[in-house]
N, CA, C and O atoms as a GROMACS GRO file, in nm:
protein
  248
    1MET      N    1   1.725   0.401   0.121
    1MET     CA    2   1.822   0.414   0.229
    1MET      C    3   1.826   0.560   0.273
    1MET      O    4   1.841   0.650   0.191
    2GLU      N    5   1.814   0.581   0.399
    2GLU     CA    6   1.828   0.715   0.455
    2GLU      C    7   1.977   0.746   0.463
    2GLU      O    8   2.048   0.692   0.547
    3ARG      N    9   2.022   0.832   0.379
    3ARG     CA   10   2.166   0.858   0.368
    3ARG      C   11   2.228   0.909   0.498
    3ARG      O   12   2.340   0.871   0.532
    4GLU      N   13   2.156   0.995   0.568
    4GLU     CA   14   2.214   1.054   0.688
    4GLU      C   15   2.233   0.952   0.800
    4GLU      O   16   2.328   0.962   0.878
    5THR      N   17   2.144   0.854   0.809
    5THR     CA   18   2.148   0.759   0.920
    5THR      C   19   2.192   0.619   0.880
    5THR      O   20   2.234   0.540   0.965
    6GLY      N   21   2.184   0.587   0.750
    6GLY     CA   22   2.216   0.451   0.706
    6GLY      C   23   2.104   0.352   0.732
    6GLY      O   24   2.124   0.231   0.718
    7VAL      N   25   1.986   0.401   0.769
    7VAL     CA   26   1.872   0.315   0.796
    7VAL      C   27   1.798   0.286   0.666
    7VAL      O   28   1.764   0.378   0.592
    8GLY      N   29   1.773   0.158   0.638
    8GLY     CA   30   1.697   0.119   0.520
    8GLY      C   31   1.548   0.116   0.551
    8GLY      O   32   1.508   0.088   0.664
    9VAL      N   33   1.466   0.145   0.450
    9VAL     CA   34   1.321   0.147   0.467
    9VAL      C   35   1.258   0.065   0.355
    9VAL      O   36   1.289   0.085   0.238
   10SER      N   37   1.171  -0.028   0.392
   10SER     CA   38   1.092  -0.105   0.295
   10SER      C   39   0.947  -0.099   0.338
   10SER      O   40   0.917  -0.096   0.458
   11MET      N   41   0.856  -0.098   0.241
   11MET     CA   42   0.713  -0.101   0.270
   11MET      C   43   0.658  -0.233   0.219
   11MET      O   44   0.686  -0.272   0.105
   12ILE      N   45   0.580  -0.301   0.301
   12ILE     CA   46   0.517  -0.426   0.262
   12ILE      C   47   0.368  -0.398   0.245
   12ILE      O   48   0.304  -0.345   0.336
   13HIS      N   49   0.312  -0.433   0.128
   13HIS     CA   50   0.171  -0.408   0.097
   13HIS      C   51   0.102  -0.543   0.074
   13HIS      O   52   0.087  -0.585  -0.041
   14PRO      N   53   0.059  -0.612   0.180
   14PRO     CA   54   0.004  -0.745   0.159
   14PRO      C   55  -0.142  -0.749   0.114
   14PRO      O   56  -0.192  -0.857   0.082
   15GLY      N   57  -0.213  -0.638   0.111
   15GLY     CA   58  -0.356  -0.646   0.083
   15GLY      C   59  -0.424  -0.701   0.207
   15GLY      O   60  -0.398  -0.654   0.317
   16SER      N   61  -0.512  -0.799   0.191
   16SER     CA   62  -0.577  -0.857   0.309
   16SER      C   63  -0.501  -0.982   0.353
   16SER      O   64  -0.443  -1.054   0.272
   17VAL      N   65  -0.505  -1.006   0.484
   17VAL     CA   66  -0.435  -1.119   0.545
   17VAL      C   67  -0.537  -1.202   0.621
   17VAL      O   68  -0.620  -1.148   0.695
   18ASP      N   69  -0.532  -1.334   0.603
   18ASP     CA   70  -0.626  -1.426   0.667
   18ASP      C   71  -0.598  -1.432   0.817
   18ASP      O   72  -0.515  -1.510   0.863
   19THR      N   73  -0.670  -1.349   0.892
   19THR     CA   74  -0.655  -1.341   1.038
   19THR      C   75  -0.793  -1.356   1.102
   19THR      O   76  -0.894  -1.343   1.033
   20PRO      N   77  -0.799  -1.382   1.233
   20PRO     CA   78  -0.929  -1.386   1.301
   20PRO      C   79  -1.009  -1.257   1.282
   20PRO      O   80  -1.131  -1.262   1.268
   21MET      N   81  -0.942  -1.142   1.280
   21MET     CA   82  -1.012  -1.016   1.263
   21MET      C   83  -1.078  -1.009   1.124
   21MET      O   84  -1.191  -0.964   1.112
   22LEU      N   85  -1.007  -1.054   1.021
   22LEU     CA   86  -1.062  -1.053   0.887
   22LEU      C   87  -1.180  -1.150   0.878
   22LEU      O   88  -1.283  -1.117   0.817
   23ARG      N   89  -1.168  -1.267   0.937
   23ARG     CA   90  -1.277  -1.365   0.935
   23ARG      C   91  -1.401  -1.309   1.006
   23ARG      O   92  -1.513  -1.333   0.963
   24HIS      N   93  -1.380  -1.236   1.114
   24HIS     CA   94  -1.492  -1.172   1.186
   24HIS      C   95  -1.559  -1.070   1.096
   24HIS      O   96  -1.682  -1.060   1.092
   25GLU      N   97  -1.480  -0.994   1.024
   25GLU     CA   98  -1.533  -0.893   0.931
   25GLU      C   99  -1.617  -0.961   0.823
   25GLU      O  100  -1.726  -0.914   0.792
   26VAL      N  101  -1.568  -1.070   0.767
   26VAL     CA  102  -1.641  -1.141   0.662
   26VAL      C  103  -1.771  -1.199   0.718
   26VAL      O  104  -1.876  -1.188   0.655
   27ALA      N  105  -1.764  -1.262   0.836
   27ALA     CA  106  -1.882  -1.322   0.898
   27ALA      C  107  -1.988  -1.218   0.933
   27ALA      O  108  -2.107  -1.247   0.936
   28GLY      N  109  -1.943  -1.096   0.960
   28GLY     CA  110  -2.035  -0.989   0.995
   28GLY      C  111  -2.091  -0.915   0.876
   28GLY      O  112  -2.157  -0.812   0.892
   29GLY      N  113  -2.066  -0.966   0.755
   29GLY     CA  114  -2.121  -0.903   0.636
   29GLY      C  115  -2.039  -0.787   0.585
   29GLY      O  116  -2.093  -0.692   0.528
   30GLY      N  117  -1.907  -0.794   0.604
   30GLY     CA  118  -1.819  -0.687   0.557
   30GLY      C  119  -1.833  -0.663   0.407
   30GLY      O  120  -1.871  -0.754   0.332
   31SER      N  121  -1.803  -0.544   0.365
   31SER     CA  122  -1.814  -0.507   0.225
   31SER      C  123  -1.718  -0.587   0.138
   31SER      O  124  -1.600  -0.601   0.171
   32ALA      N  125  -1.769  -0.640   0.028
   32ALA     CA  126  -1.684  -0.714  -0.066
   32ALA      C  127  -1.575  -0.623  -0.124
   32ALA      O  128  -1.472  -0.673  -0.171
   33LEU      N  129  -1.596  -0.493  -0.123
   33LEU     CA  130  -1.495  -0.400  -0.174
   33LEU      C  131  -1.368  -0.400  -0.087
   33LEU      O  132  -1.262  -0.357  -0.132
   34ASN      N  133  -1.380  -0.447   0.039
   34ASN     CA  134  -1.264  -0.456   0.126
   34ASN      C  135  -1.176  -0.576   0.094
   34ASN      O  136  -1.064  -0.587   0.146
   35PHE      N  137  -1.224  -0.667   0.009
   35PHE     CA  138  -1.154  -0.792  -0.019
   35PHE      C  139  -1.141  -0.812  -0.170
   35PHE      O  140  -1.199  -0.906  -0.224
   36PRO      N  141  -1.065  -0.726  -0.238
   36PRO     CA  142  -1.057  -0.736  -0.385
   36PRO      C  143  -0.979  -0.858  -0.432
   36PRO      O  144  -0.989  -0.895  -0.550
   37SER      N  145  -0.903  -0.922  -0.345
   37SER     CA  146  -0.828  -1.041  -0.383
   37SER      C  147  -0.834  -1.141  -0.268
   37SER      O  148  -0.876  -1.108  -0.157
   38ARG      N  149  -0.792  -1.262  -0.296
   38ARG     CA  150  -0.792  -1.366  -0.194
   38ARG      C  151  -0.693  -1.328  -0.083
   38ARG      O  152  -0.580  -1.288  -0.112
   39PRO      N  153  -0.735  -1.339   0.043
   39PRO     CA  154  -0.644  -1.304   0.154
   39PRO      C  155  -0.520  -1.394   0.156
   39PRO      O  156  -0.527  -1.513   0.126
   40LEU      N  157  -0.408  -1.334   0.191
   40LEU     CA  158  -0.283  -1.408   0.204
   40LEU      C  159  -0.274  -1.472   0.341
   40LEU      O  160  -0.336  -1.425   0.436
   41THR      N  161  -0.197  -1.579   0.352
   41THR     CA  162  -0.174  -1.640   0.482
   41THR      C  163  -0.073  -1.554   0.559
   41THR      O  164   0.011  -1.488   0.498
   42PRO      N  165  -0.081  -1.555   0.692
   42PRO     CA  166   0.020  -1.484   0.770
   42PRO      C  167   0.162  -1.531   0.738
   42PRO      O  168   0.256  -1.452   0.739
   43ASP      N  169   0.179  -1.661   0.711
   43ASP     CA  170   0.312  -1.713   0.678
   43ASP      C  171   0.367  -1.650   0.549
   43ASP      O  172   0.486  -1.620   0.540
   44ARG      N  173   0.280  -1.632   0.452
   44ARG     CA  174   0.326  -1.572   0.325
   44ARG      C  175   0.368  -1.426   0.346
   44ARG      O  176   0.466  -1.380   0.287
   45VAL      N  177   0.293  -1.355   0.429
   45VAL     CA  178   0.329  -1.216   0.459
   45VAL      C  179   0.462  -1.211   0.534
   45VAL      O  180   0.548  -1.128   0.504
   46ALA      N  181   0.478  -1.301   0.633
   46ALA     CA  182   0.604  -1.306   0.708
   46ALA      C  183   0.721  -1.337   0.615
   46ALA      O  184   0.829  -1.281   0.630
   47HIS      N  185   0.699  -1.425   0.518
   47HIS     CA  186   0.804  -1.458   0.421
   47HIS      C  187   0.843  -1.334   0.340
   47HIS      O  188   0.961  -1.312   0.312
   48ALA      N  189   0.743  -1.254   0.301
   48ALA     CA  190   0.772  -1.131   0.227
   48ALA      C  191   0.852  -1.033   0.312
   48ALA      O  192   0.943  -0.967   0.262
   49VAL      N  193   0.818  -1.023   0.441
   49VAL     CA  194   0.891  -0.933   0.531
   49VAL      C  195   1.035  -0.980   0.544
   49VAL      O  196   1.128  -0.899   0.534
   50LEU      N  197   1.055  -1.109   0.567
   50LEU     CA  198   1.191  -1.162   0.579
   50LEU      C  199   1.269  -1.144   0.450
   50LEU      O  200   1.389  -1.116   0.451
   51GLY      N  201   1.200  -1.161   0.337
   51GLY     CA  202   1.265  -1.139   0.208
   51GLY      C  203   1.311  -0.995   0.191
   51GLY      O  204   1.417  -0.970   0.135
   52ALA      N  205   1.229  -0.901   0.239
   52ALA     CA  206   1.267  -0.759   0.229
   52ALA      C  207   1.386  -0.729   0.318
   52ALA      O  208   1.466  -0.640   0.288
   53LEU      N  209   1.400  -0.802   0.428
   53LEU     CA  210   1.517  -0.783   0.514
   53LEU      C  211   1.642  -0.839   0.448
   53LEU      O  212   1.750  -0.781   0.459
   54ASP      N  213   1.627  -0.953   0.379
   54ASP     CA  214   1.742  -1.015   0.312
   54ASP      C  215   1.782  -0.940   0.185
   54ASP      O  216   1.900  -0.927   0.155
   55ARG      N  217   1.681  -0.892   0.111
   55ARG     CA  218   1.706  -0.819  -0.015
   55ARG      C  219   1.628  -0.689  -0.010
   55ARG      O  220   1.518  -0.682  -0.064
   56PRO      N  221   1.682  -0.588   0.053
   56PRO     CA  222   1.608  -0.461   0.069
   56PRO      C  223   1.559  -0.404  -0.064
   56PRO      O  224   1.634  -0.395  -0.161
   57ARG      N  225   1.431  -0.368  -0.065
   57ARG     CA  226   1.369  -0.301  -0.179
   57ARG      C  227   1.277  -0.194  -0.124
   57ARG      O  228   1.237  -0.200  -0.007
   58MET      N  229   1.244  -0.098  -0.206
   58MET     CA  230   1.157   0.010  -0.161
   58MET      C  231   1.018  -0.042  -0.126
   58MET      O  232   0.963  -0.010  -0.020
   59GLU      N  233   0.959  -0.125  -0.217
   59GLU     CA  234   0.824  -0.175  -0.193
   59GLU      C  235   0.817  -0.323  -0.229
   59GLU      O  236   0.888  -0.370  -0.318
   60VAL      N  237   0.729  -0.394  -0.160
   60VAL     CA  238   0.701  -0.534  -0.190
   60VAL      C  239   0.551  -0.549  -0.199
   60VAL      O  240   0.480  -0.523  -0.102
   61ARG      N  241   0.502  -0.590  -0.314
   61ARG     CA  242   0.357  -0.610  -0.333
   61ARG      C  243   0.332  -0.757  -0.355
   61ARG      O  244   0.403  -0.822  -0.433
   62ARG      N  245   0.231  -0.811  -0.287
   62ARG     CA  246   0.196  -0.953  -0.301
   62ARG      C  247   0.052  -0.967  -0.340
   62ARG      O  248   0.002  -1.078  -0.356
   0.00000   0.00000   0.00000
C-alpha cells in the first residue's frame, strides 16, 4: 500500500499465457527456454487478477 496516496499495488506473474501470440511463437520454432511450464489459460490469469483485487497481496505467482 502506498501510504501517501492509499493506492494498493499487486504484481501478477503468470508465466506464459495461452494466447494466439504464444501459439504463433511455438509454431515458428520458439525457444523451449521461453516455455518452462505449461501455459495458463487467459481465464485462469483473469481469476488471479480478480483475486488480487478481492484480497490484495504484494505478489501472485501461478
